[in-house]
C-alpha positions in Angstrom: -28.7 23.8 -55.0 -28.3 25.6 -58.4 -25.3 24.7 -60.6 -23.5 27.9 -61.6 -21.1 26.2 -64.2 -20.5 22.9 -65.7 -17.3 21.8 -67.4 -18.2 20.3 -70.8 -15.1 18.0 -71.0 -15.5 16.2 -67.7 -18.9 17.3 -66.6 -17.7 18.7 -63.3 -20.3 20.9 -61.8 -19.8 23.5 -59.2 -22.4 25.5 -57.3 -20.1 28.5 -56.5 -17.2 28.5 -59.0 -17.6 29.8 -62.4 -14.3 28.4 -63.6 -13.4 24.7 -63.5 -10.4 24.2 -61.3 -8.8 21.8 -63.6 -9.1 23.7 -66.9 -9.4 27.3 -65.6 -11.8 27.9 -68.5 -15.4 28.7 -68.8 -17.5 26.1 -70.7 -17.7 28.2 -73.8 -14.0 28.7 -73.9 -13.5 24.9 -73.6 -15.8 24.4 -76.6 -13.7 26.9 -78.6 -10.5 25.2 -77.5 -11.8 21.8 -78.7 -12.8 23.2 -82.1 -9.1 24.4 -82.5 -7.8 21.0 -81.4 -10.0 18.9 -83.8 -10.4 21.0 -87.0 -11.4 17.8 -89.0 -14.6 17.4 -86.9 -15.5 21.0 -87.4 -15.2 20.7 -91.2 -17.2 17.5 -91.1 -19.9 19.2 -89.0 -19.9 22.2 -91.4 -20.2 20.0 -94.4 -23.2 18.2 -93.2 -21.3 15.2 -91.9 -23.2 11.9 -92.5 -25.6 13.6 -94.9 -22.7 14.5 -97.3 -21.2 11.0 -97.1 -24.6 9.5 -98.0 -25.0 11.8 -101.0 -21.6 11.1 -102.2 -22.2 7.3 -101.9 -25.5 7.7 -103.8 -23.9 9.7 -106.5 -21.0 7.4 -107.0 -23.3 4.3 -106.8 -25.4 5.8 -109.6 -22.4 6.7 -111.7 -20.0 3.6 -111.0 -22.0 0.7 -109.7 -25.1 0.1 -112.0 -26.9 -3.2 -112.1 -25.2 -3.9 -115.5 -21.7 -3.5 -114.1 -21.0 -3.8 -110.3 -17.3 -4.9 -110.5 -15.0 -3.4 -107.9 -12.8 -0.6 -109.0 -9.0 -0.4 -108.3 -7.8 3.2 -107.8 -4.0 3.5 -108.4 -1.4 6.2 -108.9 -1.4 6.8 -112.7 2.1 8.3 -112.9 3.9 5.7 -110.6 5.8 3.1 -112.5 5.3 0.5 -109.7 1.5 1.2 -109.7 1.3 0.9 -113.5 3.3 -2.4 -113.4 0.9 -3.6 -110.6 -2.1 -2.8 -112.9 -0.5 -4.6 -115.8 0.1 -7.6 -113.5 -3.5 -7.7 -112.4 -4.7 -7.4 -116.0 -2.6 -10.4 -117.0 -3.8 -12.6 -114.1 -7.5 -11.5 -114.2 -8.8 -13.3 -117.2 -12.5 -12.7 -116.2 -11.8 -8.9 -116.1 -13.5 -8.9 -112.7 -11.8 -5.5 -111.7 -12.0 -2.0 -113.3 -9.1 0.4 -113.1 -9.2 4.2 -112.6 -6.2 6.4 -111.9 -6.4 8.4 -108.6 -5.5 11.6 -110.5 -8.7 11.4 -112.7 -12.0 13.2 -111.7 -13.7 9.7 -111.2 -10.8 8.7 -109.0 -11.2 11.9 -106.9 -15.0 11.1 -106.5 -14.3 7.5 -105.5 -11.6 8.6 -103.0 -14.2 10.9 -101.3 -16.6 8.1 -101.2 -13.9 5.9 -99.5 -13.6 8.6 -96.8 -10.1 9.9 -98.1 -9.1 13.2 -99.2 -9.6 13.7 -103.1 -5.9 14.7 -103.3 -4.6 11.6 -101.5 -2.5 9.4 -103.8 -0.6 7.7 -101.1 -2.3 4.3 -101.4 -4.0 1.9 -103.8 -7.7 1.7 -103.0 -10.2 -1.0 -104.0 -13.7 0.3 -104.0 -16.5 -2.2 -103.9 -20.2 -1.4 -103.8 -20.5 -1.7 -100.1 -17.0 -1.2 -98.8 -13.6 0.3 -99.6 -10.2 -1.2 -98.9 -6.8 0.7 -98.6 -3.2 -0.2 -98.4 -2.4 -3.9 -97.7 -6.1 -4.7 -97.3 -6.7 -3.5 -100.8 -3.8 -5.6 -102.2 -5.0 -8.7 -100.5 -8.6 -8.2 -101.7 -7.4 -7.7 -105.2 -5.4 -10.9 -105.0 -8.7 -12.7 -104.2 -10.0 -11.8 -107.7 -7.0 -13.2 -109.5 -6.1 -16.7 -110.8 -4.5 -19.3 -108.7 -2.2 -19.2 -106.5 -3.0 -15.7 -105.6 -6.3 -16.2 -103.6 -4.5 -18.8 -101.5 -1.6 -16.5 -101.0 -4.0 -13.8 -99.9 -5.5 -16.1 -97.3 -2.0 -17.0 -96.0 -1.0 -13.3 -95.8 -4.1 -12.4 -93.9 -2.6 -14.2 -90.9 0.1 -11.5 -90.8 -1.1 -8.8 -88.5 -2.4 -5.6 -90.3 0.0 -3.2 -88.6 2.9 -5.2 -90.0 1.4 -5.5 -93.4 0.7 -1.7 -93.5 4.1 -0.9 -92.2 5.7 -2.8 -95.1 3.1 -1.3 -97.5 3.9 2.3 -96.3 7.6 1.8 -96.6 7.3 0.8 -100.3 4.6 3.4 -101.0 6.6 6.2 -99.4 9.7 5.3 -101.5 8.0 4.2 -104.8 9.1 7.2 -106.8 12.7 7.0 -105.7 13.0 3.2 -106.3 10.7 2.7 -109.4 10.4 6.3 -110.8 7.6 8.1 -112.5 6.3 7.7 -115.9 8.1 9.8 -118.4 5.0 11.4 -119.8 3.8 12.2 -116.2 0.4 10.8 -117.3 -1.3 7.5 -116.8 0.1 4.9 -119.3 -2.6 2.2 -118.7 -5.7 3.8 -119.8 
């Protein structure tokens, strides 16, 4: 018994029907419909997918994580008053200078955002980039707290017991309203660096 058509979404095979009864589409039409539904997958496939990610990681490793300096990098919104205040706070409580700082709007920040799997134009979250991993939103804040003086590492351990979805919900509410509540820097440029 020869198979005349096979549905690519649920692998229904019919010896006589050319169209899948459920979808009413030929297998090629289903593939096209999927590409329209998930354009991000299409872009990743066109860009080379994993090979591109590996090359971005290798390039940023060579540029930012040399053997002489492999400290993590905090990416922050350079024009946000809340973010600038957060960087000043971290600078004051990090006497070992164990974290480096780069604004998200800079060319280096855009490269590191891509390395972290985010859009280069995404300035919605603080990002902590370590050599092997990147952290975003509340995970980044808690990870940064682990590098600071006492009592912040202990506070980070305590806050890790709060479920991630609740921490990120609180983070998103503050991040989405940060310009309204805290404002932008008057110069519209990064004040820290």
